[in-house]
C-alpha positions in Angstrom: 18.7 -17.5 9.9 15.0 -17.8 11.1 12.8 -14.6 11.8 9.4 -14.8 13.4 6.7 -12.2 12.3 3.9 -11.7 14.8 0.7 -10.2 13.8 -2.8 -9.7 15.3 -5.7 -12.1 14.1 -9.3 -11.4 14.4 -11.4 -14.6 14.3 -15.2 -14.5 14.3 -17.2 -15.7 17.2 -17.8 -19.0 15.5 -14.2 -19.5 14.5 -12.9 -18.5 18.0 -15.4 -21.3 19.4 -14.0 -23.8 17.2 -10.3 -22.6 18.1 -10.9 -23.2 21.8 -12.3 -26.4 21.3 -9.1 -27.4 19.3 -7.0 -26.3 22.1 -8.9 -28.5 24.7 -8.3 -31.4 22.5 -4.7 -30.8 22.0 -4.3 -30.3 25.9 -5.9 -33.7 26.3 -3.7 -35.3 23.5 -0.5 -33.8 25.0 -1.2 -35.1 28.4 -2.2 -38.6 26.9 1.2 -38.8 24.9 3.1 -37.9 28.3 1.3 -40.5 30.3 1.8 -43.1 27.4 5.6 -42.5 27.6 5.6 -42.4 31.3 3.4 -45.8 31.7 5.7 -47.6 29.1 8.7 -46.6 30.9 7.6 -47.5 34.4 5.6 -50.5 33.8 7.1 -52.1 30.7 10.5 -50.6 30.6 10.4 -49.7 27.0 10.9 -46.5 25.1 8.2 -45.0 23.1 9.2 -42.7 20.3 7.4 -40.0 18.2 7.0 -42.4 15.3 5.2 -44.9 17.5 2.7 -42.2 18.9 2.1 -40.9 15.4 1.1 -44.5 14.4 -1.2 -44.4 17.4 -2.7 -41.3 16.2 -3.3 -42.4 12.7 -5.4 -45.3 14.1 -7.3 -42.9 16.6 -8.0 -40.7 13.6 -9.5 -43.6 11.8 -11.7 -44.7 14.8 -12.8 -41.5 16.5 -14.6 -38.5 15.2 -13.4 -36.0 17.5 -9.9 -36.8 16.3 -10.8 -36.3 12.5 -12.4 -33.1 13.5 -9.0 -31.6 14.4 -6.6 -30.8 11.6 -3.5 -33.4 11.9 -0.9 -31.1 11.5 -1.9 -29.5 14.8 -1.9 -32.9 16.4 1.5 -33.9 15.1 3.1 -30.6 16.0 1.7 -31.3 19.8 3.6 -34.9 19.6 6.6 -33.1 18.2 6.5 -30.8 21.4 6.1 -33.9 23.8 9.1 -35.5 22.1 11.2 -32.4 22.5 10.2 -32.1 26.1 11.4 -35.7 26.8 14.7 -35.3 24.7 15.5 -32.2 26.9 14.7 -34.0 30.2 16.9 -37.0 28.9 19.8 -34.6 28.2 19.4 -32.7 31.6 19.7 -36.2 33.3 22.7 -37.1 31.2 24.5 -34.1 32.2 23.7 -34.5 35.9 21.8 -31.3 36.0 20.4 -30.3 39.7 17.0 -30.0 38.3 15.8 -32.7 35.7 12.7 -31.0 34.6 10.3 -34.0 34.1 7.6 -33.1 31.5 4.6 -31.7 33.5 1.0 -32.4 33.3 -0.5 -29.5 31.3 -3.9 -27.8 32.3 -4.1 -25.5 29.4 -2.7 -25.3 25.7 -2.5 -21.9 24.5 -1.1 -22.2 21.0 -1.4 -24.4 17.9 0.9 -24.8 15.3 1.1 -26.2 11.6 3.8 -26.5 9.0 3.7 -25.1 5.6 4.3 -27.8 3.0 5.7 -27.5 -0.6 3.8 -28.3 -3.7 4.8 -28.5 -7.3 3.9 -26.2 -9.9 3.1 -26.9 -13.6 6.6 -25.4 -14.3 8.1 -28.3 -12.1 9.2 -25.8 -9.4 8.6 -26.6 -5.8 7.4 -23.8 -3.7 5.9 -23.5 -0.3 2.4 -22.8 0.6 1.4 -19.0 1.0 -0.7 -18.7 4.2 -1.6 -15.1 3.5 -4.2 -14.1 0.8 -3.8 -10.2 0.3 -7.0 -8.3 -0.1 -5.8 -4.6 -0.6 -7.5 -3.4 2.5 -6.8 -3.1 6.2 -7.3 -6.7 6.9 -5.5 -9.7 4.8 -6.6 -13.5 5.4 -4.8 -16.1 7.1 -5.7 -19.7 5.6 -6.1 -21.9 8.8 -6.7 -25.6 8.1 -10.2 -26.9 8.4 -11.1 -23.4 9.6 -11.1 -21.1 6.5 -9.8 -17.6 6.4 -9.3 -15.6 9.4 -8.7 -11.7 9.6 -5.1 -10.8 10.1 -3.6 -7.4 10.3 -0.3 -7.2 8.8 1.6 -4.0 10.0 4.7 -5.1 8.1 5.4 -7.3 5.3 6.9 -10.7 5.5 10.3 -11.4 4.5 11.7 -14.5 3.5 10.3 -18.2 3.0 7.4 -19.0 5.6 7.8 -22.3 7.2 5.6 -22.5 10.0 2.6 -20.6 11.3 1.4 -20.6 15.2 -1.8 -19.3 16.4 -1.3 -18.3 20.0 -4.2 -17.1 22.4 -3.2 -14.3 24.8 -5.2 -12.3 27.3 -5.5 -9.4 24.8 -6.5 -11.5 21.9 -5.2 -13.9 19.0 -2.1 -13.6 17.4 -0.3 -15.4 14.5 3.4 -16.0 14.7 4.7 -16.7 11.0 8.4 -18.2 11.2 10.4 -17.6 8.1 13.8 -18.6 6.8 15.9 -15.8 5.5 19.7 -16.1 4.1 22.4 -15.3 6.8 23.3 -11.7 6.6 27.2 -11.2 6.3 29.1 -10.0 9.3 30.4 -6.1 9.2 33.8 -5.4 9.9 34.1 -5.0 13.7 35.4 -1.5 13.9 33.5 0.4 16.6 33.1 -1.4 19.7 31.0 -0.4 23.0 30.9 -2.5 26.3 27.9 -2.3 28.8 27.7 -3.0 32.3 24.0 -4.0 33.6 22.7 -3.2 36.9 19.7 -2.5 38.9 20.1 1.0 40.0 20.7 1.9 36.3 19.7 -0.5 33.6 23.1 -0.2 32.0 26.2 2.0 32.0 28.4 2.0 28.7 32.2 2.2 28.5 31.5 6.0 27.4 30.0 6.8 30.6 26.5 7.2 29.6 23.8 5.6 31.8 20.2 4.3 30.9 17.7 4.4 33.6 15.9 1.5 34.7 12.2 1.9 34.1 11.3 -0.9 36.8 8.2 -2.1 34.8 7.0 -4.6 37.1 7.7 -2.2 40.4 5.4 0.2 38.6 2.6 -2.1 37.8 2.8 -4.1 41.3 0.2 -1.9 43.0 -2.5 -2.3 40.4 -1.6 -6.1 40.1 -2.2 -6.4 43.8 -5.8 -4.8 43.6 -6.5 -7.2 40.7 -5.5 -10.1 42.9 -7.7 -8.8 45.9 -10.6 -8.7 43.5 -10.2 -12.3 42.4 -10.0 -13.4 46.1 -13.3 -11.5 46.9 -15.3 -13.5 44.2 -16.5 -17.0 44.0 -14.0 -19.1 42.1 -15.3 -20.4 39.0 -18.0 -17.7 38.6 -18.3 -15.6 35.6 -17.0 -12.2 37.9 -13.9 -14.5 38.9 -13.1 -15.2 35.3 -13.5 -11.5 34.5 -11.0 -10.7 37.2 -8.6 -13.1 36.2 -8.7 -11.9 32.6 -8.0 -8.4 33.9 -5.2 -9.5 35.9 -3.6 -11.4 32.9 -4.2 -8.5 30.6 -2.5 -6.3 33.1 0.6 -8.6 33.1 0.7 -9.0 29.5 0.8 -5.0 29.0 3.7 -5.1 31.5 5.6 -7.7 29.6 4.9 -5.7 26.2 6.6 -2.4 27.8 9.5 -4.5 28.9 10.2 -6.1 25.5 9.7 -2.5 23.9 12.2 -0.8 26.0 14.6 -3.6 25.4 14.2 -3.7 21.6 14.5 -0.1 21.3 17.6 0.1 23.7 19.4 -2.6 21.7 18.6 -0.9 18.2 20.0 2.3 19.8 23.5 1.0 21.0 23.8 -0.7 17.6 22.3 1.8 15.1 22.1 5.2 16.6 25.3 4.9 18.4 27.0 3.5 15.2 28.7 0.6 17.1 29.5 -2.6 15.1 30.4 -4.7 18.3 28.7 -4.9 21.6 30.3 -6.5 24.7 28.7 -7.6 27.9 29.3 -9.8 30.7 28.5 -13.3 30.6 26.3 -13.4 33.7 24.4 -16.5 35.0 21.1 -15.0 35.5 19.4 -18.0 36.7 21.8 -18.3 39.5 21.8 -14.8 40.4 17.9 -14.7 41.0 18.5 -16.9 43.6 19.4 -14.1 45.9 16.5 -13.4 48.0 17.4 -9.6 48.1 17.9 -8.9 44.6 15.6 -11.6 42.9 12.8 -9.4 42.0 15.0 -6.5 40.9 16.8 -8.8 38.5 13.9 -10.5 37.3 12.2 -7.1 36.5 15.3 -5.9 34.7 15.2 -9.0 32.4 19.1 -9.3 31.6 18.7 -12.6 29.9 16.2 -11.1 27.5 18.5 -8.2 26.9 21.4 -10.5 26.1 19.2 -12.6 23.7 18.0 -9.5 21.9 21.8 -8.4 21.6 23.2 -11.8 20.4 20.3 -13.8 18.6 18.0 -11.2 17.3 19.4 -7.7 16.3 23.1 -8.9 15.8 22.3 -11.8 13.7 19.8 -10.1 11.7 21.7 -6.9 11.0 25.2 -8.5 10.6 26.6 -6.9 14.0 28.9 -8.6 16.5 28.1 -9.5 20.2 30.6 -10.8 22.5 30.4 -11.8 26.4 33.6 -12.0 28.6 34.0 -13.4 32.0 32.5 -11.0 34.7 35.0 -12.0 37.5 36.3 -8.8 39.2 35.4 -6.5 36.4 33.8 -4.0 39.2 36.7 -4.8 41.7 39.5 -3.8 39.3 40.9 -0.2 38.5 40.5 0.5 34.7 43.3 2.8 34.7 46.4 1.0 36.4 44.7 -2.6 36.6 45.2 -3.4 40.1 42.7 -5.1 42.0 41.0 -3.5 45.1 42.4 -5.4 48.3 39.2 -5.1 49.9 35.9 -6.4 48.1 33.5 -3.4 47.5 29.9 -4.0 48.4 27.1 -3.1 46.3 26.4 0.0 48.3 29.6 1.7 47.1 28.9 3.1 43.8 32.3 5.0 43.3 35.5 3.2 42.5 38.5 4.8 44.3 41.8 3.2 43.5 44.4 3.2 46.3 47.4 2.7 44.2 46.9 5.4 41.2 44.1 7.7 42.9 41.6 7.1 40.0 38.0 8.0 41.3 35.5 6.8 38.7 31.9 5.7 38.8 31.7 1.8 39.6 29.6 1.0 36.7 31.4 2.7 34.4 34.8 1.4 35.6 33.2 -2.1 35.0 32.1 -1.3 31.6 35.7 -0.2 30.6 37.1 -3.3 32.1 34.7 -5.3 30.2 35.9 -3.7 26.9 39.4 -4.0 27.7 39.2 -7.7 28.6 37.3 -8.3 25.2 39.6 -6.5 22.9 42.7 -4.7 24.7 41.3 -1.4 23.5 41.1 2.0 25.4 37.9 3.9 25.3 37.4 5.9 22.1 39.9 4.0 20.0 39.0 2.1 16.9 40.0 -1.4 16.5 39.9 -4.1 13.9 40.2 -7.7 15.1 38.5 -11.0 15.0 36.2 -11.7 18.1 37.0 -15.1 18.3 40.7 -14.1 18.8 40.0 -12.0 21.6 38.3 -14.4 23.7 41.4 -15.2 25.6 43.3 -12.0 25.5 44.3 -10.8 29.2 43.4 -7.7 30.6 46.0 -4.9 30.2 47.7 -4.1 33.4 
């Protein structure tokens, strides 16, 4: 399992100037690598691999001074990024996807990455390089190739074996993303389960009837963002005052994103730890298709359901050994959770209460859907404890 730790770093003015120059160089290198592959395929009909481009990079470093000034690890990581982009493009073409997504021309690169290599100690043990030098004070030091040591604020200790470091430039400053490899956490016994139904009116409703309000972060920040855009429009493009307005707009959007991430992270932690649930069940929604609805696209994007599912499945559950399961969302809100009968008439989104014509059950629409999600996942009624393998419950039918 890999876990990424993010820390703020504080380079000096001279170090920041050097980093920005390196980012410009890496942007040119990435575009050159892309154009090299494109030209070779269109004009010569041959495929260029990452190994071929690394050999060209080796020749360029021997010939040009500007290539030698930039650490080679940064340049190799850029070539690796280009190779991954073309691999993904060829995979989408092979699968017959509607949008192939040919790698685009980049106007700016905002991050630089280097791998931490292993070295042999006198004892014969091979250990990985430690990128951090501890000082005992507020700021430690991050060792950057060919740049020296940069101040880093480590608000939490690193766990596991650090393998890769990425320096990222954002509107609020520089950040270091240290990727560490940890041993896999054993899964806990799936005893207590809860299901959630996500929405736009309320962010989610649990199978126990509890609702979580939707903060609507983008809706709240939309007014101030419009003012920043108006300020940018009034100023001459390319001037210092225009760049100042651009930075203010980017900083505002970054803060909105951070608020959304903080809310989702705390919500997932609450569902697993505070509610003491070992299993979380949700619908397997195709969010990329749902945002095509012109009436709901902004609300769905603001809720960021895909990020919520990612936190549930790939972050908190993997890190802490919990279970996350997704089921088919078909007719979860159109079926009665008490008798299992489907509503003869499709309920529109305006109707927020499910009234069953067969058994007379009247229940909140989202609460009803959350119960159906739980029943579809494990054949369990609300409040009961259950012990089963999640893989075996995928094809279990809904109780009727």
